[in-house]
C-alpha positions as CSV (number, residue, x, y, z in Angstrom):
1,M,23.9,81.4,18.1
2,G,23.3,83.3,21.6
3,Q,23.8,86.7,22.1
4,R,27.1,88.5,23.5
5,P,26.9,89.2,27.0
6,N,26.3,92.8,28.2
7,L,29.1,92.8,30.3
8,P,28.9,96.6,31.6
9,A,25.4,95.9,32.5
10,E,26.2,92.8,34.3
11,F,28.5,94.7,36.2
12,R,26.2,96.9,37.2
13,S,23.7,94.4,38.2
14,E,26.2,92.5,40.0
15,A,27.9,95.3,41.5
16,R,24.4,96.4,43.3
17,I,24.2,92.7,44.6
18,A,27.8,92.3,46.1
19,F,27.6,96.2,47.4
20,A,24.2,96.0,48.8
21,F,25.6,96.3,52.6
22,L,27.1,99.7,51.9
23,V,23.2,100.9,51.7
24,E,21.7,98.4,54.2
25,T,24.4,98.9,56.7
26,E,26.9,101.6,56.2
27,G,24.5,104.7,55.4
28,F,25.4,105.1,51.7
29,A,22.5,106.4,49.7
30,E,21.5,104.0,46.6
31,P,24.2,103.8,44.1
32,E,24.1,106.1,40.9
33,D,25.1,104.9,37.4
34,H,28.1,106.6,35.6
35,D,29.7,106.0,32.4
36,L,31.9,103.2,33.8
37,G,29.9,101.6,36.7
38,L,28.3,102.8,39.8
39,T,28.7,105.5,42.4
40,Y,27.8,105.0,46.2
41,C,27.8,108.3,48.3
42,R,27.3,109.0,51.6
43,V,27.9,112.5,53.9
44,D,31.4,111.6,54.3
45,L,32.7,109.2,51.4
46,E,32.2,108.4,47.9
47,V,32.8,105.1,46.7
48,R,33.4,104.7,42.7
49,L,33.0,101.6,41.1
50,C,34.4,101.3,37.8
51,C,34.5,98.4,34.8
52,H,37.1,99.6,31.9
53,L,36.8,97.1,29.2
54,R,38.7,98.3,26.4
55,R,42.2,97.3,25.3
56,P,44.7,96.8,25.6
57,E,43.5,95.2,29.4
58,H,40.3,95.2,30.8
59,C,40.1,96.1,34.6
60,V,37.9,96.7,37.3
61,W,38.8,98.9,40.1
62,T,37.2,100.8,42.9
63,R,38.0,104.5,44.3
64,L,37.5,105.6,47.7
65,S,37.1,109.6,48.0
66,P,36.7,111.4,51.2
67,I,33.9,114.1,51.1
68,A,34.8,117.2,53.7
69,P,31.9,118.6,55.9
70,D,31.7,121.6,53.5
71,G,30.9,118.7,50.7
72,T,34.4,119.0,49.2
73,R,35.0,116.2,47.6
74,G,38.9,115.1,47.9
75,W,41.0,113.2,45.0
76,G,41.0,109.7,47.4
77,A,42.8,106.6,46.5
78,Y,42.1,103.2,45.1
79,L,40.6,100.5,47.1
80,D,43.8,98.1,46.9
81,D,46.4,100.6,48.2
82,L,43.9,101.6,51.1
83,Y,43.3,98.0,52.0
84,T,47.1,97.6,52.0
85,A,47.5,100.7,54.0
86,A,45.3,100.0,56.6
87,G,46.7,96.2,57.1
88,C,43.7,94.3,55.5
89,G,45.8,92.4,53.7
90,P,48.0,92.3,50.5
91,P,47.0,93.9,47.1
92,Q,46.1,90.3,45.5
93,D,43.2,90.2,47.7
94,V,42.0,93.2,45.5
95,P,42.9,91.8,42.0
96,S,41.8,94.3,38.8
97,T,42.5,92.4,35.8
98,V,39.7,91.1,33.8
99,H,40.2,88.2,31.1
100,N,36.6,87.2,30.7
101,R,32.8,87.2,32.4
102,R,33.5,84.9,35.0
103,S,36.6,86.9,36.2
104,L,34.6,90.1,35.9
105,L,32.0,88.9,38.2
106,K,34.5,87.6,40.6
107,R,36.2,90.6,40.7
108,V,33.2,92.5,41.7
109,H,32.8,90.2,44.4
110,Q,36.7,90.3,45.5
111,H,36.2,94.1,45.8
112,A,33.3,94.2,47.8
113,E,35.0,92.0,50.3
114,A,37.9,93.9,50.7
115,L,35.7,97.0,51.1
116,R,33.8,95.3,53.8
117,R,37.1,94.5,55.6
118,L,38.5,98.2,54.8
119,L,35.6,100.4,56.3
120,P,35.9,99.5,60.1
121,R,39.4,100.8,60.0
122,L,39.1,103.8,57.5
123,P,39.7,107.0,59.6
124,A,37.8,110.1,58.7
125,H,39.0,112.0,55.8
126,F,41.4,109.6,55.0
127,P,44.8,110.8,53.3
128,E,44.7,110.7,49.8
129,R,47.2,109.0,47.6
């Protein structure tokens, strides 16, 4: 019998690939690991990627938090809410539910694409929800 996949490790690995544009072109530092995923930071914004693999529902979510000039981190908002509010598309473009390994990896890329579309429309210190 084969080994069971380590989904949190696969999530982090895939997220480093899909969100590499944040470091390469958007001015973010290399990601830092946290208990549920990765955090990308730049001077004005934190992007926190999370993979929650507990019952009753497995999910992936991305939260953006503004960072004020004095370094104070705001509460922020979820990617799907910001994506919709900015007119980038419907919340269905940023699904969170995970059913299996394949859907987990797919969600990572869907979130990366949504963030790629959102960043140019995101005002400095966006309003929190």
